[in-house]
C-alpha positions in Angstrom: -71.5 126.6 -68.8 -75.2 126.2 -69.2 -76.6 124.0 -66.9 -78.4 122.3 -69.3 -75.6 121.6 -71.2 -73.6 121.0 -68.4 -76.3 118.3 -67.4 -76.0 116.4 -70.7 -72.7 116.3 -70.7 -72.0 114.9 -67.3 -75.4 112.3 -67.4 -73.6 108.9 -67.0 -75.7 105.6 -66.6 -75.7 104.2 -63.2 -75.5 100.7 -62.5 -75.6 100.9 -58.5 -78.6 102.2 -56.4 -78.9 103.0 -53.0 -81.8 100.7 -51.1 -84.0 104.1 -51.1 -86.9 105.1 -52.9 -87.0 108.1 -55.3 -89.5 110.5 -53.7 -93.1 110.9 -55.5 -92.2 114.4 -56.3 -89.2 113.6 -58.2 -90.6 110.7 -60.2 -93.5 112.8 -60.7 -91.1 115.7 -62.2 -89.2 112.6 -64.4 -92.5 111.8 -65.6 -93.7 114.8 -66.8 -90.8 116.1 -68.2 -90.6 112.9 -70.5 -94.2 113.8 -71.6 -92.5 116.7 -72.9 -90.3 115.0 -75.5 -90.3 115.6 -79.0 -92.4 113.4 -81.0 -93.0 113.5 -84.9 -95.8 115.6 -85.9 -96.6 116.0 -82.2 -98.6 112.9 -82.2 -97.0 111.5 -78.7 -97.7 108.0 -79.3 -95.3 106.7 -76.5 -96.6 105.6 -73.5 -94.9 105.3 -70.1 -95.6 102.4 -67.5 -94.5 103.1 -64.2 -93.3 100.1 -61.6 -92.3 100.6 -57.9 -93.5 97.4 -56.6 -90.4 95.8 -55.4 -91.7 91.9 -56.2 -93.3 93.0 -60.0 -89.6 94.6 -60.6 -88.3 91.5 -59.4 -90.3 89.4 -61.9 -89.7 91.8 -64.7 -85.9 91.5 -63.7 -85.5 87.9 -64.3 -88.0 88.3 -67.7 -85.7 90.6 -68.7 -82.6 88.6 -68.2 -83.9 85.7 -70.2 -83.8 87.8 -73.1 -79.8 88.7 -72.5 -77.7 87.8 -75.8 -75.7 85.8 -73.7 -75.5 83.6 -70.2 -76.2 86.1 -67.3 -75.2 85.1 -63.6 -78.4 83.7 -61.9 -77.7 86.7 -59.5 -77.1 89.5 -62.1 -80.1 91.9 -61.6 -80.4 93.7 -65.1 -81.9 96.6 -63.4 -79.1 97.1 -61.0 -81.3 97.0 -57.7 -83.1 99.8 -58.5 -86.6 100.6 -56.7 -87.8 102.5 -59.7 -88.4 101.1 -63.5 -90.2 102.8 -66.2 -90.9 101.4 -69.3 -91.7 102.8 -72.4 -94.1 101.5 -75.5 -95.1 103.2 -78.2 -97.6 102.7 -80.8 -96.0 100.5 -83.8 -98.6 101.9 -86.4 -96.9 105.4 -86.3 -94.1 105.4 -88.8 -91.5 107.1 -86.4 -92.3 104.7 -83.1 -89.3 103.8 -82.7 -87.8 107.0 -82.5 -90.3 108.5 -80.5 -90.1 106.1 -77.7 -86.3 106.7 -78.0 -86.8 110.4 -77.8 -88.7 110.0 -74.1 -86.1 107.4 -73.1 -83.5 110.1 -73.5 -85.6 112.7 -71.8 -86.0 110.7 -69.1 -82.5 109.8 -68.3 -81.3 113.3 -68.5 -84.6 114.5 -66.4 -83.3 112.5 -63.7 -80.0 113.3 -63.9 -81.1 116.9 -63.8 -82.4 116.8 -60.2 -80.2 114.4 -58.8 -82.1 111.0 -59.8 -79.5 108.3 -61.2 -80.6 106.3 -64.2 -79.8 103.5 -66.8 -81.4 102.9 -70.0 -82.3 99.1 -70.4 -82.8 97.4 -73.7 -84.8 93.8 -74.2 -88.3 95.5 -73.9 -88.7 94.9 -77.7 -88.8 91.3 -77.3 -90.4 90.9 -73.8 -93.8 92.9 -75.5 -93.4 90.8 -78.7 -93.9 87.9 -76.6 -97.1 85.8 -76.0 -96.7 87.1 -72.1 -95.9 90.7 -73.5 -99.1 90.6 -75.3 -101.2 89.3 -72.3 -99.9 92.2 -70.4 -100.9 94.8 -72.5 -103.8 93.4 -73.0 -104.4 93.3 -68.8 -103.4 97.5 -68.8 -105.7 98.2 -71.6 -102.8 99.3 -73.9 -103.5 98.5 -77.7 -101.7 95.3 -79.3 -99.9 97.7 -81.6 -97.6 98.9 -78.8 -94.3 97.6 -79.0 -91.7 97.9 -75.7 -88.9 100.5 -76.7 -87.0 100.5 -73.7 -86.8 100.7 -69.5 -85.3 103.3 -67.2 -84.3 102.4 -64.0 -84.4 105.2 -61.5 -82.7 105.9 -58.1 -80.5 107.3 -55.9 -76.6 106.7 -57.0 -75.0 104.1 -54.7 -72.0 104.8 -56.7 -69.5 107.4 -58.4 -70.3 108.7 -61.7 -68.3 107.0 -64.5 -65.8 108.7 -66.3 -66.9 109.7 -69.8 -64.7 108.2 -72.5 -62.7 110.2 -74.9 -65.0 111.2 -77.7 -63.8 109.6 -81.1 -62.0 111.9 -83.2 -64.2 111.3 -86.4 -67.8 111.9 -84.1 -68.6 115.0 -86.3 -68.1 115.5 -90.4 -68.6 118.9 -92.0 -69.8 118.9 -95.6 -69.1 122.0 -97.5 
């Protein structure tokens, strides 16, 4: 089987990471690959924010947990102890900003898997950056207020076996004559 197809079929969300930072070279490869994600009309509206400071990641973890739709245990880390956090934002003035940002997220997790780095796509970035705190952070970073949170990707070396895939549902594909 073609390596790209195999990687796409074997990538899984990793929810337990080793207490070890990925290399700068691995991060560079993942980020650069993310910049090649398809975007509408090639506008490349998304931005990728990189956080590797443990205290900052902890703050974002607590903030993210506060938007979880149900009670989450106090010791539950929505970022699963990952040492690298990526946040994808996209410009809401572009009609396809959600799709463009989602495309970047998809490429990031697949690029990570292709080089042996575990990843997990985490939600609630939209709620975070729609808040006053989020708008303030955008301003501090020099990112226009029109940018919205699309999602997070956590990265690290897996400290678990990749989960088995669920069986594919029977009616996934429909052909039309």
